[in-house]
C-alpha positions as CSV (number, residue, x, y, z in Angstrom):
1,X,93.5,-66.0,171.8
2,X,90.1,-66.1,173.5
3,X,90.2,-66.4,177.3
4,X,86.9,-67.8,178.6
5,X,85.6,-67.5,182.2
6,X,82.4,-68.2,184.0
7,X,81.3,-66.1,187.0
8,X,78.6,-67.6,189.1
9,X,77.3,-64.7,191.2
10,X,75.4,-65.5,194.4
11,X,74.9,-64.6,198.0
12,X,77.3,-66.3,200.3
13,X,78.8,-65.9,203.8
14,X,82.1,-65.0,205.4
15,X,83.2,-67.7,207.9
16,X,80.7,-70.2,206.4
17,X,80.5,-73.9,207.1
18,X,83.2,-74.3,204.4
19,X,85.7,-72.9,206.8
20,X,85.4,-75.9,209.2
21,X,87.7,-75.2,212.2
22,X,89.2,-71.9,211.0
23,X,90.9,-70.1,212.6
24,X,91.9,-72.7,215.2
25,X,93.2,-74.8,212.4
26,X,94.7,-72.3,210.0
27,X,94.8,-74.8,207.2
28,X,91.0,-74.8,207.2
29,X,91.1,-71.1,206.4
30,X,92.4,-71.9,203.0
31,X,89.8,-74.5,202.1
32,X,87.8,-74.0,198.9
33,X,84.8,-71.8,199.5
34,X,86.2,-70.6,202.8
35,X,86.2,-66.8,202.9
36,X,87.6,-65.9,206.3
37,X,87.9,-62.1,205.8
38,X,88.7,-60.7,209.2
39,X,86.8,-63.4,211.2
40,X,83.4,-61.6,211.3
41,X,80.5,-63.5,209.8
42,X,78.4,-61.5,207.4
43,X,76.5,-61.9,204.1
44,X,78.6,-61.5,200.9
45,X,78.0,-61.1,197.2
46,X,80.6,-63.2,195.4
47,X,81.6,-64.8,192.2
48,X,82.5,-68.5,192.3
49,X,82.4,-68.4,196.1
50,X,85.7,-66.5,196.2
51,X,86.6,-63.1,197.5
52,X,88.4,-61.5,195.8
53,X,86.7,-63.2,192.8
54,X,88.4,-65.1,190.0
55,X,91.5,-63.4,188.7
56,X,91.3,-62.6,185.0
57,X,94.9,-62.7,183.7
58,X,95.4,-62.2,179.9
59,X,97.8,-60.8,177.4
60,X,97.6,-57.8,175.2
61,X,95.6,-58.7,172.1
62,X,93.6,-61.4,173.8
63,X,89.8,-61.5,173.7
64,X,88.1,-61.8,177.1
65,X,84.9,-63.8,177.3
66,X,83.1,-63.9,180.7
67,X,79.7,-65.4,181.1
68,X,78.0,-64.0,184.2
69,X,75.4,-66.3,185.7
70,X,73.2,-64.5,188.3
71,X,72.1,-66.9,190.9
72,X,71.2,-64.3,193.5
73,X,67.7,-64.6,194.9
74,X,66.5,-61.0,194.5
75,X,69.4,-58.9,193.2
76,X,70.2,-57.8,189.7
77,X,73.8,-57.2,188.8
78,X,76.3,-56.0,186.1
79,X,80.1,-56.3,185.9
80,X,82.2,-53.3,185.0
81,X,85.8,-53.8,183.7
82,X,87.4,-50.9,185.5
83,X,90.1,-49.3,183.3
84,X,89.2,-51.1,180.1
85,X,88.1,-48.3,177.7
86,X,86.0,-50.7,175.6
87,X,87.0,-49.2,172.2
88,X,84.5,-50.7,169.7
89,X,82.8,-52.6,172.5
90,X,80.9,-49.9,174.5
91,X,78.0,-52.3,175.3
92,X,80.4,-54.4,177.4
93,X,81.2,-51.5,179.9
94,X,78.7,-52.9,182.4
95,X,76.9,-49.8,183.7
96,X,73.2,-50.4,184.3
97,X,70.9,-48.1,182.3
98,X,73.8,-46.5,180.6
99,X,75.3,-49.3,178.5
100,X,73.1,-52.3,179.3
101,X,70.1,-53.6,181.2
102,X,70.8,-55.2,184.6
103,X,71.3,-58.9,184.6
104,X,68.2,-60.3,186.4
105,X,68.2,-63.1,188.9
106,X,68.4,-66.5,187.1
107,X,69.7,-64.8,184.0
108,X,73.0,-64.8,182.1
109,X,75.0,-62.2,180.2
110,X,78.2,-62.8,178.2
111,X,80.8,-60.0,178.2
112,X,83.1,-60.1,175.2
113,X,85.9,-57.6,174.6
114,X,89.4,-57.3,173.3
115,X,92.2,-55.9,175.6
116,X,94.5,-53.6,173.7
117,X,96.6,-52.1,176.5
118,X,98.6,-53.8,179.2
119,X,98.2,-52.8,182.8
120,X,96.6,-53.4,186.2
121,X,92.8,-53.3,186.1
122,X,90.0,-54.9,188.0
123,X,86.3,-55.9,187.6
124,X,83.5,-55.2,190.0
125,X,79.7,-55.1,190.3
126,X,78.2,-51.7,189.2
127,X,74.9,-52.1,190.9
128,X,74.0,-51.0,194.4
129,X,76.4,-51.9,197.2
130,X,77.5,-55.3,195.8
131,X,81.1,-54.3,195.4
132,X,81.3,-53.2,199.0
133,X,80.2,-56.7,200.0
134,X,82.7,-58.7,197.9
135,X,81.8,-58.7,194.2
136,X,85.1,-57.8,192.7
137,X,88.4,-59.3,191.4
138,X,91.6,-58.5,189.6
139,X,92.1,-58.0,185.8
140,X,95.7,-58.2,184.8
141,X,96.8,-57.6,181.2
142,X,100.4,-58.4,180.4
143,X,102.7,-57.2,177.7
144,X,105.2,-59.4,175.9
145,X,108.6,-58.8,177.4
146,X,109.9,-56.9,174.4
147,X,107.1,-54.3,174.8
148,X,107.4,-54.0,178.6
149,X,109.1,-50.7,179.4
150,X,109.9,-51.8,182.9
151,X,110.8,-55.4,182.3
152,X,114.5,-54.9,183.3
153,X,113.6,-53.4,186.6
154,X,112.2,-56.5,188.2
155,X,112.6,-60.3,188.2
156,X,109.1,-61.5,189.2
157,X,105.6,-60.3,188.5
158,X,103.6,-62.7,190.8
159,X,101.9,-60.6,193.5
160,X,98.6,-58.8,193.3
161,X,97.5,-56.8,196.4
162,X,93.7,-56.0,196.5
163,X,92.9,-53.7,199.4
164,X,89.4,-52.9,200.6
165,X,87.7,-51.0,203.3
166,X,85.3,-53.4,205.0
167,X,82.1,-52.9,207.0
168,X,80.7,-55.6,209.2
169,X,77.2,-54.4,208.5
170,X,75.9,-55.3,205.1
171,X,76.6,-52.3,202.9
172,X,73.0,-51.8,201.7
173,X,71.8,-51.8,205.3
174,X,74.4,-49.3,206.2
175,X,73.4,-47.1,203.3
176,X,69.8,-47.1,204.4
177,X,70.6,-46.4,208.0
178,X,73.1,-43.6,207.1
179,X,70.8,-41.7,204.7
180,X,67.5,-42.3,206.5
181,X,68.7,-41.7,210.0
182,X,72.2,-40.3,209.8
183,X,73.9,-43.0,211.8
184,X,77.4,-42.3,210.6
185,X,78.1,-45.8,209.4
186,X,81.8,-46.3,208.7
187,X,84.2,-49.1,207.7
188,X,85.2,-51.4,210.6
189,X,88.3,-52.8,209.0
190,X,90.7,-53.0,206.1
191,X,91.2,-56.3,204.3
192,X,94.0,-57.4,201.9
193,X,93.2,-60.1,199.3
194,X,90.2,-61.0,201.4
195,X,92.1,-61.4,204.7
196,X,92.7,-59.4,207.8
197,X,92.5,-59.5,211.6
198,X,89.6,-58.1,213.7
199,X,87.5,-60.8,215.4
200,X,89.0,-62.5,218.4
201,X,88.6,-66.2,219.0
202,X,89.6,-68.0,222.2
203,X,91.0,-71.5,221.8
204,X,90.8,-74.4,224.3
205,X,93.9,-73.1,226.1
206,X,92.4,-69.6,226.6
207,X,94.7,-68.2,223.9
208,X,93.4,-65.4,221.6
209,X,93.7,-66.4,217.9
210,X,92.8,-64.6,214.7
211,X,92.1,-65.3,211.1
212,X,95.3,-65.3,209.0
213,X,96.9,-62.3,207.4
214,X,97.8,-62.2,203.8
215,X,101.5,-63.1,203.2
216,X,103.6,-62.0,200.2
217,X,106.6,-64.3,199.8
218,X,109.9,-63.1,198.3
219,X,113.4,-64.5,197.8
220,X,116.3,-62.5,199.0
221,X,118.2,-60.8,196.2
222,X,115.2,-60.7,193.8
223,X,113.1,-57.8,192.7
224,X,109.3,-58.0,192.7
225,X,106.5,-56.1,190.9
226,X,103.5,-55.8,193.1
227,X,100.2,-54.7,191.6
228,X,98.1,-52.9,194.2
229,X,94.4,-52.4,193.5
230,X,92.0,-50.4,195.8
231,X,88.7,-52.1,195.2
232,X,87.1,-50.5,198.3
233,X,83.8,-48.7,198.3
234,X,83.6,-46.2,201.1
235,X,85.3,-42.9,202.1
236,X,88.5,-44.7,203.4
237,X,91.5,-43.8,201.3
238,X,94.6,-45.7,202.5
239,X,98.3,-45.1,203.1
240,X,100.6,-48.1,202.8
241,X,104.2,-48.7,203.7
242,X,106.5,-51.7,204.0
243,X,108.9,-51.9,206.9
244,X,112.6,-51.5,205.9
245,X,111.7,-51.3,202.2
246,X,111.4,-48.5,199.7
247,X,108.9,-48.8,196.9
248,X,109.6,-47.8,193.3
249,X,106.4,-46.8,191.6
250,X,106.2,-47.6,187.9
251,X,102.6,-47.5,186.9
252,X,99.3,-45.8,187.8
253,X,95.9,-47.1,186.7
254,X,97.6,-49.3,184.1
255,X,99.7,-46.5,182.6
256,X,103.5,-46.6,182.9
257,X,105.3,-43.7,184.3
258,X,108.9,-42.6,184.8
259,X,109.8,-44.6,188.0
260,X,109.9,-42.7,191.3
261,X,111.0,-44.0,194.7
262,X,108.6,-43.5,197.7
263,X,108.3,-44.5,201.3
264,X,104.5,-44.5,201.5
265,X,101.7,-44.8,198.9
266,X,98.3,-43.3,199.2
267,X,95.6,-44.9,197.2
268,X,91.9,-44.1,196.6
269,X,89.0,-46.4,195.8
270,X,89.3,-47.4,192.1
271,X,93.0,-46.6,191.8
272,X,95.8,-48.9,191.0
273,X,99.5,-48.5,191.7
274,X,102.2,-50.8,190.5
275,X,105.5,-50.7,192.4
276,X,108.7,-52.7,192.7
277,X,110.4,-53.8,195.9
278,X,114.0,-55.0,196.2
279,X,114.2,-58.0,198.6
280,X,117.6,-56.9,199.8
281,X,117.1,-57.0,203.5
282,X,117.9,-59.6,206.1
283,X,115.9,-62.8,205.7
284,X,112.9,-62.2,208.1
285,X,109.3,-61.2,208.3
286,X,108.3,-57.5,207.7
287,X,105.0,-55.7,208.3
288,X,103.1,-54.3,205.3
289,X,101.1,-51.5,207.0
290,X,97.8,-50.0,205.9
291,X,95.9,-47.2,207.6
292,X,92.7,-45.5,206.5
293,X,91.8,-41.8,206.3
294,X,88.3,-40.2,205.8
295,X,85.8,-42.2,207.8
296,X,88.5,-44.7,208.8
297,X,90.3,-42.0,210.8
298,X,88.3,-41.3,214.0
299,X,91.2,-39.0,215.3
300,X,91.7,-41.6,218.0
301,X,94.5,-44.0,217.2
302,X,92.9,-46.7,219.3
303,X,89.7,-46.8,217.2
304,X,91.0,-45.6,213.8
305,X,91.2,-48.4,211.2
306,X,94.4,-50.0,210.2
307,X,95.4,-53.4,208.9
308,X,98.5,-55.6,208.3
309,X,99.9,-58.0,205.9
310,X,103.3,-59.8,205.9
311,X,106.3,-59.6,203.6
312,X,108.0,-62.9,204.2
313,X,111.4,-63.8,202.9
314,X,111.9,-67.5,201.9
315,X,113.7,-69.2,204.8
316,X,112.2,-66.9,207.5
317,X,110.2,-68.4,210.4
318,X,106.5,-68.8,209.9
319,X,105.6,-66.2,212.4
320,X,104.5,-62.6,212.7
321,X,107.1,-59.8,212.5
322,X,108.1,-58.5,215.9
323,X,108.0,-54.8,215.2
324,X,105.2,-52.9,217.1
325,X,102.0,-52.1,215.4
326,X,99.4,-49.3,215.6
327,X,97.5,-46.7,213.5
328,X,100.2,-44.1,214.0
329,X,103.1,-46.5,213.3
330,X,103.7,-46.4,209.6
331,X,107.3,-45.5,208.9
332,X,110.2,-44.4,211.1
333,X,111.1,-41.6,208.7
334,X,110.3,-38.1,210.0
335,X,109.7,-36.8,206.4
336,X,108.8,-39.8,204.3
337,X,108.5,-39.4,200.5
338,X,104.7,-40.0,200.1
339,X,102.8,-40.5,196.8
340,X,99.5,-38.7,196.3
341,X,98.8,-37.7,200.0
342,X,95.4,-37.0,201.4
343,X,93.9,-33.6,200.9
344,X,96.9,-31.9,199.2
345,X,98.1,-31.2,195.7
346,X,101.1,-29.5,194.2
347,X,101.0,-26.7,196.7
348,X,103.0,-28.9,199.1
349,X,106.7,-29.7,198.7
350,X,106.7,-32.6,201.2
351,X,105.0,-35.1,198.9
352,X,104.8,-36.3,195.3
353,X,101.6,-35.1,193.8
354,X,100.3,-36.9,190.7
355,X,100.8,-34.0,188.2
356,X,104.5,-34.0,189.1
357,X,105.0,-37.5,187.6
358,X,105.8,-38.2,184.0
359,X,104.1,-40.6,181.6
360,X,106.2,-42.8,179.4
361,X,103.8,-42.2,176.6
362,X,104.7,-39.2,174.4
363,X,102.7,-36.0,174.3
364,X,99.5,-36.2,172.3
365,X,96.8,-33.8,171.3
366,X,95.5,-33.7,174.9
367,X,98.9,-32.1,175.9
368,X,99.8,-30.1,172.8
369,X,96.4,-28.7,171.6
370,X,94.4,-26.0,173.1
371,X,91.2,-27.6,174.6
372,X,88.2,-27.6,172.3
373,X,85.9,-27.7,175.3
374,X,86.4,-26.7,179.0
375,X,83.9,-28.3,181.5
376,X,83.6,-27.2,185.1
377,X,82.1,-29.6,187.6
378,X,81.4,-28.4,191.1
379,X,80.3,-30.7,193.9
380,X,79.7,-30.9,197.6
381,X,77.0,-31.8,200.1
382,X,74.1,-29.4,199.9
383,X,71.3,-28.7,202.4
384,X,68.3,-29.5,200.2
385,X,65.1,-31.4,200.3
386,X,66.3,-34.6,198.6
387,X,63.2,-36.5,197.5
388,X,64.7,-39.8,198.6
389,X,65.7,-39.0,202.2
390,X,64.6,-35.4,203.0
391,X,61.1,-35.3,201.6
392,X,59.7,-31.8,201.8
393,X,56.7,-31.3,204.1
394,X,57.4,-34.5,206.0
395,X,61.0,-34.6,207.0
396,X,62.6,-31.9,204.8
397,X,66.2,-30.9,205.5
398,X,65.2,-28.0,207.8
399,X,62.4,-30.0,209.5
400,X,64.4,-33.0,210.5
401,X,66.3,-33.1,213.8
402,X,69.8,-31.7,213.2
403,X,71.4,-35.0,214.1
404,X,69.6,-36.7,211.3
405,X,70.2,-34.1,208.5
406,X,72.4,-35.2,205.7
407,X,73.4,-33.1,202.7
408,X,72.8,-34.1,199.1
409,X,75.8,-34.8,196.9
410,X,75.3,-33.1,193.5
411,X,77.4,-32.3,190.4
412,X,76.7,-28.8,189.1
413,X,73.7,-28.8,191.4
414,X,72.1,-31.8,189.7
415,X,71.4,-35.3,191.2
416,X,71.6,-38.0,188.5
417,X,68.5,-40.0,187.9
418,X,68.8,-42.4,185.0
419,X,66.1,-43.6,182.7
420,X,64.5,-47.0,182.8
421,X,66.4,-48.1,179.7
422,X,70.1,-48.0,178.7
423,X,71.0,-44.7,177.0
424,X,73.5,-46.4,174.7
425,X,71.7,-49.6,173.6
426,X,68.2,-48.1,173.4
427,X,69.2,-44.6,172.3
428,X,66.4,-44.5,169.7
429,X,64.0,-44.1,172.7
430,X,65.8,-40.9,174.0
431,X,63.8,-37.7,173.8
432,X,65.4,-34.3,174.3
433,X,63.1,-33.6,177.3
434,X,64.5,-36.7,179.1
435,X,68.0,-35.2,179.4
436,X,69.4,-32.3,181.3
437,X,72.6,-30.4,182.2
438,X,73.3,-27.1,184.0
439,X,72.4,-25.2,180.8
440,X,68.9,-26.7,180.7
441,X,68.1,-26.2,184.4
442,X,69.9,-22.9,185.2
443,X,66.7,-20.9,185.2
444,X,64.9,-23.3,187.5
445,X,64.7,-22.6,191.3
446,X,66.5,-25.9,192.0
447,X,69.6,-24.7,190.1
448,X,70.4,-22.5,193.0
449,X,68.7,-24.6,195.7
450,X,66.0,-22.0,196.2
451,X,63.6,-23.1,198.9
452,X,65.9,-26.2,199.3
453,X,64.7,-27.4,195.9
454,X,66.5,-30.4,194.3
455,X,67.3,-30.8,190.6
456,X,67.2,-34.5,189.7
457,X,67.3,-35.7,186.1
458,X,69.4,-37.6,183.6
459,X,72.5,-35.5,183.6
460,X,74.2,-35.7,180.2
461,X,77.0,-33.5,178.9
462,X,77.6,-33.5,175.1
463,X,81.1,-33.7,173.8
464,X,82.1,-33.5,170.1
465,X,83.9,-36.6,168.8
466,X,87.7,-36.3,168.6
467,X,87.7,-33.0,170.6
468,X,90.2,-32.3,173.4
469,X,88.4,-31.8,176.7
470,X,89.7,-30.0,179.7
471,X,87.7,-31.1,182.7
472,X,88.0,-29.1,185.9
473,X,86.3,-30.7,188.8
474,X,86.2,-29.0,192.2
475,X,85.1,-29.7,195.7
476,X,83.6,-26.5,197.1
477,X,84.8,-27.1,200.6
478,X,81.4,-26.2,202.1
479,X,81.0,-29.3,204.4
480,X,84.2,-30.9,205.4
481,X,87.1,-32.0,203.3
482,X,86.3,-35.3,201.6
483,X,88.7,-36.2,198.7
484,X,86.3,-37.7,196.2
485,X,87.9,-40.1,193.7
486,X,86.4,-39.4,190.3
487,X,86.4,-42.2,187.7
488,X,85.8,-41.8,183.9
489,X,84.6,-44.7,181.7
490,X,85.7,-45.2,178.1
491,X,88.8,-42.9,178.3
492,X,92.0,-42.2,180.1
493,X,92.8,-38.6,181.1
494,X,96.0,-36.8,181.8
495,X,96.2,-35.3,185.3
496,X,97.6,-31.9,184.6
497,X,96.9,-30.1,187.9
498,X,95.5,-30.5,191.4
499,X,95.7,-28.2,194.4
500,X,94.1,-27.5,197.7
501,X,92.8,-23.9,198.2
502,X,91.9,-22.0,201.3
503,X,88.2,-20.9,201.6
504,X,85.2,-21.7,199.4
505,X,86.0,-22.9,195.9
506,X,83.8,-22.0,192.9
507,X,84.2,-22.2,189.2
508,X,84.4,-18.4,189.0
509,X,87.3,-18.4,191.5
510,X,89.2,-20.9,189.4
511,X,88.6,-18.9,186.3
512,X,89.9,-15.8,188.0
513,X,93.0,-17.6,189.3
514,X,93.6,-19.0,185.8
515,X,93.2,-15.5,184.3
516,X,95.9,-14.3,186.8
517,X,98.2,-17.1,185.7
518,X,98.0,-18.9,189.1
519,X,96.8,-22.2,187.9
520,X,99.8,-24.4,187.1
521,X,99.4,-27.1,184.5
522,X,101.8,-29.9,183.6
523,X,101.5,-30.2,179.8
524,X,104.7,-32.2,179.3
525,X,103.9,-35.9,179.5
526,X,101.4,-35.6,182.3
527,X,100.5,-39.0,183.7
528,X,97.5,-40.9,182.4
529,X,94.9,-42.2,184.8
530,X,91.2,-43.1,184.9
531,X,90.5,-42.3,188.5
532,X,91.8,-39.2,190.4
533,X,90.7,-37.6,193.6
534,X,90.3,-33.9,194.2
535,X,91.3,-32.3,197.5
536,X,88.4,-31.2,199.7
537,X,88.2,-27.5,199.1
538,X,90.3,-27.8,196.0
539,X,90.4,-28.7,192.3
540,X,91.8,-31.2,189.9
541,X,92.3,-30.5,186.2
542,X,92.4,-33.4,183.7
543,X,92.5,-33.5,179.9
544,X,91.4,-36.2,177.5
545,X,91.0,-36.8,173.8
546,X,87.3,-37.7,173.3
547,X,88.0,-40.3,170.6
548,X,85.7,-43.1,171.8
549,X,82.0,-42.5,170.8
550,X,79.3,-43.6,173.2
551,X,77.6,-42.8,176.5
552,X,80.2,-42.9,179.2
553,X,79.7,-42.7,183.0
554,X,81.7,-40.2,185.2
555,X,81.2,-40.6,188.9
556,X,82.6,-40.6,192.4
557,X,84.0,-44.1,193.2
558,X,82.7,-44.1,196.8
559,X,79.8,-46.5,196.3
560,X,77.3,-44.7,198.5
561,X,78.0,-41.4,196.8
562,X,77.3,-42.7,193.3
563,X,74.2,-44.5,194.6
564,X,72.7,-41.1,195.6
565,X,73.5,-39.5,192.3
566,X,77.0,-38.1,192.4
567,X,77.5,-38.9,188.7
568,X,76.7,-37.9,185.2
569,X,77.1,-39.2,181.6
570,X,79.4,-37.9,178.9
571,X,77.8,-38.3,175.4
572,X,80.8,-38.5,173.1
573,X,79.9,-38.0,169.4
574,X,76.5,-38.3,167.8
575,X,74.4,-41.4,167.5
576,X,75.6,-42.0,164.0
577,X,79.2,-42.2,165.3
578,X,78.4,-45.0,167.8
579,X,78.9,-48.7,167.3
580,X,75.7,-50.5,166.1
581,X,73.8,-52.3,168.8
582,X,74.6,-56.0,168.9
583,X,72.0,-58.3,167.5
584,X,69.5,-59.5,170.1
585,X,71.0,-57.3,172.8
586,X,68.7,-57.3,175.9
587,X,66.2,-54.5,176.3
588,X,64.3,-53.2,179.3
589,X,62.1,-50.3,180.1
590,X,58.8,-49.2,181.6
591,X,55.7,-51.2,180.8
592,X,52.3,-49.5,180.3
593,X,49.0,-50.9,179.3
């Protein structure tokens, strides 16, 4: 079956005229084209004047056809289908200058691909800061009941929970201020399915009112599958809990696991977690609580960012729960079972780390075979003269006022700068001198940041087709403890190890620990994912079978981080192995007279 959609992408506004008397008349908040968010009016990028954008809900084996019409005044765009590996359709991956040219204003592009795996995915813009300002939506692929491993565990699959960190400042403005002045722009709020509370309104009686919270309705005695998607964009991972309810986690990033019961779930930007709740409590309203870490945690509970949604049993009063709320109020349990907690790995026994889980898929070559290639990727913020915002001789890193200095995020000491044409679709234009990796730059001063020099180039790592790759990515712990969520395109990987270490982390240190037998790997049905954080000052080890030829993006899923070059490209296979370029596929590049 072919499922057809049209996305009309344009600038729009939260709390627009389409909201009429919202929030004083709450019915108006649900009008078509009303996007209340948290009550604060700001410019958005949206599809079909919705946020989240249109749900794409299909079945395994369907063909998805989405025509994207770009009606924005001055912005190009692309759409990435996050978690869809695009086997045989790599040109549909939606990464500008890797798999396609940007879709220009007043232009159209039709994405066509087949979905072969069930699961919870999502779509989002892959240009600039558009995802941070609303251009995203859910992509749900369902199995027939007989193929659904968890079908007997729940009664209903009707709830999708898209969570976002949210800035009141337009994200691109925040980006410019942050990197050109160091103004420490941070998310202001968290929103759930485009809703939340922040802005206060005073009605004619002097009563404070807010925009509505998202409500998830359940029937007592029934079990519900809830698909949670973190479509956020900034350094604000979240922890979530539901009052009086345990959650049974059954899937990560669209990949089924052996079920595990938890009290709280931690989720990073780009991740998805499917869980089941049993509506076995008294008919009432219950808080669904979210709190942010990273930039959302100011260390002051009065200013740290949290948000609420409501779990409402049918028959309960249409009112808020009565339990107290606050940043530090998440669960009454002293030692809750927490999934994937912030800044820790398997070194702690007080939480459930991802490598401790078990996939329902049997072991494959990524588990049973010795890796053909081992790749180390180190990253952190480095004190160098970034050409974009610390230009040497004018306001270089050591010249600028200390308060305005900002380190440069690099992978293996390289900032990604892409070419002016897509590597995949115009690969015949690639010359060896255009590409780089640590091997090609290691003898240059910038490889070790001599004199604050910056290596900036098209960072491509070659991988032999059908090889087993072990990827070890590590945060060196030089400047704080950010947990970067790393996302791979075109593949799923097994998460075999993750751990926080004391002190500075280097590839040589990991090699020595491994030589001493101190690196623990789960090689027995390790869980599959496509997005996985690494602890700040720690490492994560993943393995994947490189069986999908093409040029595939690998990057941090914090939007501002990928925008300044915390990314690279895996070239899987040779050009002869890659799918032929579709007829009349759009081209772009540099014009010279």
